[in-house]
C-alpha positions as CSV (number, residue, x, y, z in Angstrom):
1,M,17.2,168.4,50.2
2,K,14.4,170.6,51.6
3,L,15.4,172.8,54.6
4,G,12.4,174.1,56.5
5,L,12.8,177.5,58.2
6,D,10.4,179.1,60.6
7,V,10.4,182.7,59.3
8,M,8.4,184.0,62.2
9,G,10.8,182.8,65.0
10,G,13.3,185.0,66.8
11,D,13.5,188.5,68.2
12,F,14.3,190.1,64.8
13,A,12.0,188.1,62.5
14,P,11.1,188.2,59.7
15,K,13.9,190.5,58.5
16,A,16.7,188.5,60.1
17,T,15.3,185.2,59.0
18,I,14.7,186.3,55.4
19,D,18.2,187.9,55.2
20,G,19.7,184.7,56.7
21,A,17.9,182.5,54.2
22,L,19.3,184.7,51.4
23,L,22.8,184.3,52.7
24,A,22.4,180.5,53.0
25,L,20.9,180.4,49.4
26,Q,24.3,181.5,48.1
27,E,26.1,178.6,49.8
28,I,23.8,175.6,49.2
29,S,23.6,173.6,46.0
30,A,21.1,174.0,43.2
31,N,19.5,170.7,44.3
32,D,18.6,172.1,47.8
33,R,15.5,174.2,48.5
34,I,14.9,176.4,51.5
35,V,11.2,176.2,52.5
36,L,10.1,179.5,54.2
37,I,7.3,178.8,56.7
38,G,5.3,181.8,57.9
39,K,2.8,184.5,56.9
40,K,2.9,184.2,53.1
41,E,2.0,187.9,52.3
42,L,4.7,189.1,54.7
43,I,7.3,186.8,53.3
44,E,6.5,187.8,49.7
45,S,6.6,191.5,50.8
46,E,10.0,191.1,52.4
47,L,11.4,189.4,49.4
48,A,10.0,192.0,47.0
49,A,11.6,194.8,49.2
50,R,14.9,193.1,48.5
51,N,14.2,192.6,44.8
52,V,14.3,188.8,45.2
53,D,12.1,186.5,43.1
54,A,9.8,184.6,45.5
55,A,10.3,181.6,43.2
56,S,13.9,181.3,44.7
57,F,12.2,179.6,47.7
58,D,9.3,177.4,48.5
59,I,6.8,179.3,50.6
60,V,4.3,177.6,53.0
61,D,1.7,179.9,54.5
62,A,1.4,179.8,58.3
63,P,-1.0,182.6,59.3
64,E,-0.5,182.2,63.1
65,E,2.5,182.9,65.2
66,I,3.7,181.4,68.6
67,L,5.3,184.2,70.6
68,M,8.3,183.8,72.8
69,G,6.4,184.1,76.1
70,E,3.6,181.7,75.3
71,K,3.2,178.3,77.1
72,P,4.5,175.7,74.6
73,T,1.8,173.0,74.9
74,K,-1.1,175.3,75.0
75,A,0.2,177.4,72.1
76,L,0.7,174.4,69.8
77,Q,-2.8,173.2,70.7
78,H,-4.5,176.6,70.1
79,K,-2.4,177.6,67.1
80,P,-2.4,174.7,64.7
81,N,-1.6,177.1,61.8
82,S,1.4,178.6,63.4
83,S,4.8,178.4,61.7
84,I,6.1,176.0,64.3
85,A,3.1,173.7,64.2
86,I,3.1,173.6,60.4
87,G,6.8,173.1,60.3
88,F,6.6,170.0,62.4
89,H,3.6,168.7,60.3
90,L,5.7,169.1,57.2
91,L,8.6,167.3,58.9
92,K,6.4,164.4,60.1
93,E,4.9,164.1,56.6
94,K,8.5,164.1,55.1
95,K,7.7,167.1,53.0
96,I,10.8,168.7,54.4
97,D,14.0,167.0,55.5
98,V,14.8,169.2,58.5
99,F,13.1,172.0,60.4
100,A,14.9,174.9,62.0
101,S,13.7,177.8,64.1
102,T,14.9,180.5,66.4
103,G,11.5,180.8,67.9
104,N,9.9,179.6,71.2
105,T,12.3,176.9,72.4
106,G,9.7,175.2,74.5
107,A,7.3,174.9,71.6
108,M,10.1,173.4,69.5
109,M,10.8,170.8,72.2
110,V,7.2,170.0,72.6
111,G,6.7,169.7,68.9
112,A,9.7,167.5,68.5
113,M,8.5,165.2,71.3
114,Y,4.8,164.9,70.4
115,S,4.8,165.5,66.6
116,V,7.7,163.6,65.2
117,G,8.3,161.8,68.5
118,P,11.3,160.2,70.1
119,I,13.3,157.4,68.4
120,A,12.6,153.9,69.8
121,G,14.9,153.3,72.7
122,I,15.5,156.9,73.5
123,S,14.2,157.9,77.0
124,R,15.0,161.6,76.8
125,P,15.9,163.5,73.7
126,C,18.5,166.2,74.3
127,V,20.0,169.3,72.9
128,L,23.7,169.6,72.3
129,G,26.1,172.5,72.2
130,E,29.3,172.9,70.3
131,V,32.3,174.8,71.7
132,P,35.6,175.4,69.9
133,K,38.8,173.6,70.8
134,E,41.8,175.8,71.4
135,K,43.8,174.0,68.8
136,G,41.1,173.7,66.2
137,G,37.9,171.7,65.8
138,L,34.9,171.5,68.1
139,N,33.9,169.7,71.3
140,I,30.3,168.6,72.0
141,L,28.6,169.3,75.3
142,L,25.3,167.6,76.1
143,D,22.7,168.1,77.4
144,I,22.6,171.9,77.5
145,G,19.3,172.5,79.2
146,T,16.5,170.0,78.2
147,N,16.9,167.5,81.0
148,S,17.8,169.2,84.3
149,D,17.4,166.0,86.3
150,C,18.8,162.7,84.9
151,K,19.3,159.1,85.8
152,P,22.6,157.3,85.0
153,E,21.1,155.4,82.0
154,I,20.0,158.8,80.5
155,L,23.6,160.2,80.7
156,Y,24.7,156.9,79.1
157,Q,22.3,157.6,76.2
158,F,23.7,161.1,75.9
159,G,27.1,159.5,75.4
160,I,25.7,157.4,72.6
161,L,24.0,160.3,70.9
162,G,27.1,162.6,71.2
163,N,29.3,159.8,69.8
164,I,27.1,159.4,66.7
165,Y,26.9,163.1,66.2
166,A,30.7,163.5,66.4
167,K,31.2,160.9,63.8
168,A,28.4,162.0,61.5
169,I,28.7,165.8,61.6
170,L,32.2,166.5,62.9
171,Q,33.8,163.6,61.0
172,I,35.7,162.3,64.1
173,E,36.5,158.7,63.4
174,N,36.7,157.5,67.0
175,P,35.3,160.2,69.3
176,K,36.6,160.4,72.9
177,V,33.6,160.5,75.3
178,G,34.1,161.9,78.8
179,L,31.8,162.3,81.8
180,L,31.9,165.9,83.1
181,N,32.8,165.8,86.8
182,I,34.6,167.7,89.6
183,G,37.7,165.5,89.3
184,E,39.4,162.9,87.2
185,E,39.4,160.1,89.7
186,D,36.9,157.3,89.2
187,E,35.1,157.8,92.5
188,K,34.6,161.6,92.2
189,G,31.4,163.4,91.9
190,N,27.8,163.4,93.2
191,L,25.7,160.3,93.3
192,L,24.6,160.7,89.7
193,C,28.2,160.8,88.4
194,Q,29.4,158.0,90.7
195,T,26.7,155.7,89.4
196,T,27.0,156.8,85.8
197,F,30.8,156.2,85.7
198,P,30.8,152.4,85.8
199,L,28.1,152.2,83.1
200,M,30.1,154.3,80.8
201,K,33.4,152.6,81.7
202,A,32.0,149.2,80.7
203,S,30.5,150.5,77.5
204,Q,31.3,149.0,74.1
205,D,29.1,151.6,72.4
206,F,31.7,154.4,72.6
207,H,35.3,155.2,73.5
208,F,35.0,156.3,77.1
209,V,38.0,158.3,78.5
210,G,36.8,158.7,82.1
211,N,35.9,161.8,84.1
212,V,36.7,165.2,82.5
213,E,36.9,168.5,84.4
214,S,35.3,171.7,83.1
215,R,38.7,173.2,82.5
216,D,39.1,170.7,79.7
217,L,36.0,172.1,77.9
218,F,38.2,173.7,75.2
219,G,40.9,171.1,75.1
220,D,41.5,167.7,73.5
221,T,40.9,165.4,76.5
222,A,37.5,164.5,75.2
223,D,35.5,165.2,72.0
224,V,32.1,164.6,73.7
225,L,31.4,165.9,77.3
226,V,28.4,164.4,78.9
227,C,26.4,166.1,81.7
228,D,22.8,166.7,82.8
229,G,21.0,169.7,81.3
230,F,21.3,171.8,84.5
231,V,25.1,171.7,84.5
232,G,25.4,172.0,80.7
233,N,23.2,175.1,80.6
234,I,25.1,176.8,83.3
235,I,28.4,176.1,81.6
236,L,27.2,177.3,78.2
237,K,25.8,180.5,79.6
238,Q,29.0,181.2,81.5
239,V,30.9,180.8,78.3
240,E,28.5,183.2,76.5
241,G,28.9,185.7,79.4
242,M,32.7,185.6,79.3
243,Y,32.6,186.1,75.6
244,T,30.4,189.2,75.9
245,I,32.6,190.7,78.7
246,L,35.8,190.2,76.9
247,R,34.4,191.7,73.7
248,K,33.2,194.7,75.6
249,R,36.7,195.1,77.0
250,G,38.1,195.3,73.5
251,V,39.7,191.9,73.3
252,N,40.0,190.7,69.7
253,D,41.4,187.2,69.5
254,D,40.8,184.4,66.9
255,F,39.9,181.8,69.5
256,L,37.5,184.3,71.3
257,N,35.8,185.1,68.0
258,R,35.1,181.4,67.6
259,L,33.0,181.5,70.7
260,N,30.5,183.8,69.0
261,Y,27.2,182.0,68.8
262,E,26.7,183.4,65.3
263,N,29.3,181.1,63.9
264,L,27.6,178.0,65.2
265,G,24.1,179.0,64.3
266,G,22.0,176.5,66.3
267,S,21.8,173.3,68.2
268,P,20.2,170.0,67.0
269,I,17.7,168.1,69.1
270,L,19.0,164.6,69.2
271,G,16.9,161.5,69.6
272,V,13.7,162.4,67.7
273,N,12.4,161.0,64.5
274,G,13.3,164.0,62.4
275,G,16.0,166.6,61.9
276,V,15.3,169.5,64.2
277,V,17.6,172.5,64.9
278,I,16.9,175.3,67.3
279,G,18.7,178.6,67.3
280,H,19.2,181.5,69.7
281,G,16.3,183.9,69.9
282,I,18.6,186.9,69.3
283,S,20.0,185.4,66.1
284,N,20.9,187.8,63.3
285,D,21.2,187.0,59.6
286,K,24.6,185.4,59.9
287,A,23.4,183.1,62.7
288,I,20.3,182.2,60.7
289,K,22.5,181.4,57.7
290,N,24.8,179.1,59.8
291,M,21.7,177.5,61.4
292,L,20.5,176.5,57.9
293,L,23.9,175.3,56.9
294,L,24.0,173.1,60.1
295,S,20.5,171.9,59.2
296,K,21.8,170.8,55.8
297,K,24.7,168.9,57.5
298,V,22.2,167.1,59.7
299,A,20.0,166.1,56.8
300,D,22.9,165.2,54.5
301,S,24.5,163.0,57.1
302,N,21.3,160.9,57.6
303,L,21.8,161.5,61.3
304,V,18.4,160.3,62.4
305,E,18.7,156.9,60.6
306,R,22.3,156.5,62.0
307,I,21.0,157.0,65.5
308,K,18.2,154.5,64.9
309,T,20.6,151.9,63.6
310,A,23.0,152.4,66.5
311,L,20.2,151.9,69.0
312,L,19.0,148.6,67.6
313,P,21.3,146.2,69.5
314,Y,20.4,147.5,73.0
315,T,16.9,149.1,72.6
316,K,15.6,146.6,75.1
317,T,18.4,147.1,77.7
318,I,18.3,150.9,78.3
């Protein structure tokens, strides 16, 4: 398995990305290779400073860099030799099995959409987030920011994607899929939720458990919580904000510690023809390590092919 890593991405690159890759190297098998994509001389210099043999990794030279503030489409067009552009080229050519980056999120989304492209039948690829359950395990929230405005059939697809991910990555045999809403009653919500509810209720593609309120985010009511990207992003950032405040106030609790983004590492982009994982721009070495380990899970689970197979029966109907 070849795990591609954008060495130049993130606020603390390349030191954090190199250190994270070294941590991940200790936990993956001998049959796996981490492919470091970035400025070759800089990568080799960083490895030498740590007394690490460069042969421990595959290194692909990418002399250009897309910065955090650059416009995604223009940057990819004008910097074909950037680490993100080359990473997606390698993924498209199947020279790597998955591509991970903590760099420019917009460029990662544009690359995913226009390089490897969406899976047939997928209208809007999305990004999912994972939050810990109070009693153990993880819940899935999607979308968390990619699609701010959605139609009912798009939310329905998110249910399908979340269901497949929960089975493949979280090993949940029959995931419970809920529609995030302001009440549990069937008729609750805005027009989007009201029109999405009957679609999901009639579904034979996943086990729908009805409307779920945000107070159940950390509970067992549902394993997959579906919402548009506007709502999902607000919820995720609120969780991050509360975690930061409580830690500053000296709270030290096992559940609270599980909210730390470092433990999750990154978020997969679901619905594209390749394994793509994006991480937080402020990621440290631990977060980079966990992003790579998540990338390995995505590749090992054959997630992309499982999504393609699941979409075949109804590609023409959604």
